[in-house]
N, C-alpha and C positions, 0 to 999 in steps of 0.2 A: 504494500500500500504506500504509494508515493506521498511525501509530505507536500502540502499545497497551502498557500496562504488563503485567508478567509475571503478577501475580495475576489480572488480568482474563483473560489467556490461559488460565490454569489453570481458572478458573471456566467459561469458554466451552467448554473441552475437556471438563470434567466433565459439563456439561449436555448436550453433544452425545453423549458416550458413554452416559450414562444413558438417553437417548432411544433410541439405536440398539440397546442391549442389554436393554431393559426386558422383552421377552417371550422372551428366550433361556432354554431349559429344560434344558440339558445340564450345568449347573454352571459354565459360563463366562459367567454373567450379570453385570449391572451390580453386584450386591451382592458378587460375587467381586472384580471390579475395584476397587470401593470399599474393600473390606477390604485388598487389596494396596496401594492408595494410602495408607491409614491406617497400615498396618504399615511401609511404606517411609518415611513421615514420621517414625515413631517411631525407626526405626533411624538415619535420617539425622540426627536430633537428637543422636545419640551418636557418630556417625562423621563426620569432617570431609569434607564433600562439597558439591557444587552442588545445593542443594535444588530449584531450578527444574527442572533436568534429571531429578532423581530423581522429582519429582511428575509431570512430563510422561511420562517413561518408564513409570511405573506406570499412569497413566491410559490410555496408548495400547498397552500391552503385548499386549493381545488383540484389537486392532482388526481384524486379519485373521489368525486362528490358522493356523499352517502345517499343522496336522493336517487342516484342512478345505479346503485349497487345493493344487493341483498345484504352484504356485509357492512355494518356501520363502522367497522375498523379498517375498511379498504383504503381510506386515505392515509392513515398512519402507516399501514403496511407498505404502501407504494412509496411513501416518503422515506421510510427506513431503508428500503431497497436502494433508493437513489443515494442516500446519505452515506451508506456503508462503504461506498467506493472511496470516500475521502478519509483523511486522518483526523477524525473528530472523536472526542471522548464520548463515552457512553451516556453521560449525564446530558450533554448538549443534544445528542441525537434523540434521547428520550423526551427532552423538553420540547423540541421542535415537533416531534410526532404527536405529543399530547395536544399541542396547539391545533395541529391538522385534524385530529380526531374530534375535537370538542369546540371548534370555532363557530360552527354553523348554528343558526337559529333553528330550533326544532319544535316550535309551538309555544303558545301562551302557557305559562306555568311550568315549562320544562326546566329542570335543574341546569344551571350554568356551571359546568365543571371546570371552566377556565379559572385558574387560581394564581397566576403570576402576572406581573406587570407587562411582560412581553406578550403573553397570550391576550391580555386585555387590550393592548394596543392593536394587535392584529385583528381581533374581533371588532373593535371600534372601526378600524379602517374598512373592513369588509362590510360592516353595517352602513357606513357612510356612503358606500357605493350603491347601497340599496335604498338610498333616500335622495330625492331631488330629480333633476331633469333626466340624467342618464338612467336613473332607476326606473322612471316611467317608461322609457324606451325598452329597457330590459324586461319589464313586466310583460309587455305585449310581444316582444320577440320570443320569450319563453313560452307564452301561451300559444303563439302561432306554431312553435315547434312541436307542441303537444296537441294541436288541433282543437284548442279550447275556444269557446265563444268569447267575444269581447265582454259582453254583459248580459245578464238575464235578471230583470227586476223581480222575478218571481222567487228567486233564491235569496234567503235571508243573509244579511251581512253579519250575523253573530260570529264573533271570532272563534276560530277552532282551537281546541285544547291540543295537548301534545299528541294524543292518539289520532285525533281528526286531522291534524296537520301532516302527520306521517302518511295517512291514507291518501291525501290529495295527490301524491306522486303517481298513484295508480289509477286516478280517475280523470278523464279528459273533459268531463262536463262541468267542472268547477270554473266559472267564468274568470277571465284574467283580472278584471277590475276588483274582484273579491280579494285578490292577493294584497291589496293595500290594507284591507281590514283584517286579514289573517296574519299579516306580518309588518308591512312597511310603516304603517302609522304608529306602531308600538315601539319602533326602534329608538326614537329620540329619548325616550324615558328609560331605555335599557343600556345607554352608553356607560362605559366603565370609567373613563378618564375625564378629568376636567377639560382637557383640550378637545376630546371627542364630543363632549356635551355641548361645548360652545359651537363647534363646527356643524353640529346637527340642526341647530335652530333654524338657520336660513333655508336649508334643504327641506326640512319638514314643512315649513310655511309654503314653499313652492308647491309641494304636493297637495297641500290643503287647497290652495288657490286653483290648481289644475282640476281637482275633483269637483269643485264647485262649478267650474266651467263645463266639465265633462257632463255632469248630470243635467245642467241647463240645456246643453245642445242635444243630449240624448232625447229629451222630450220635444225637440224641434222648436225650442224657444230662441228667438233672436240670433 
């Protein structure tokens, strides 16, 4: 196992992920990962943390999305396989893999198992990319990839609990706009860091304004 400096590991990982996710079209593409990476670095600069773990956690956080696998530990396993080629200590690898396994939102009331500042930063960065203008585009890109309707006013907006949220990955009749109520509108209040909380306010307001206009136009008004 050749010795390699951490910046080179980060670059090699970014290049690998960019190649692997280049053609992904559900909103979990390389550009999403790159944005999470950049946001995580911005938060990390303001919060005392291990920046290497933050950057690697961000780059690998979607390496095997739990929603697309039967194994909820698929992400951590894939991350570990990638990381083991480098000369990294076991504790660092375990830390990064823990972030990958537990970073995702899994429904209202689901236990948040992220317990380190590095994990909290990556989680905040991932959630910030699920709030705001890009997030709106991602909602409908993902819905389209699953053949979901845009909206159905006959389906309740009651938010899903953990069990219900998990089940939505297997059901194509859950309208795309419901995802705002199942997840996105809750994220502002679930931010971990003071920096993330501040960054979430403007993005959250943008979504609220968008939804007001959406429902107005849905009814054919003005």
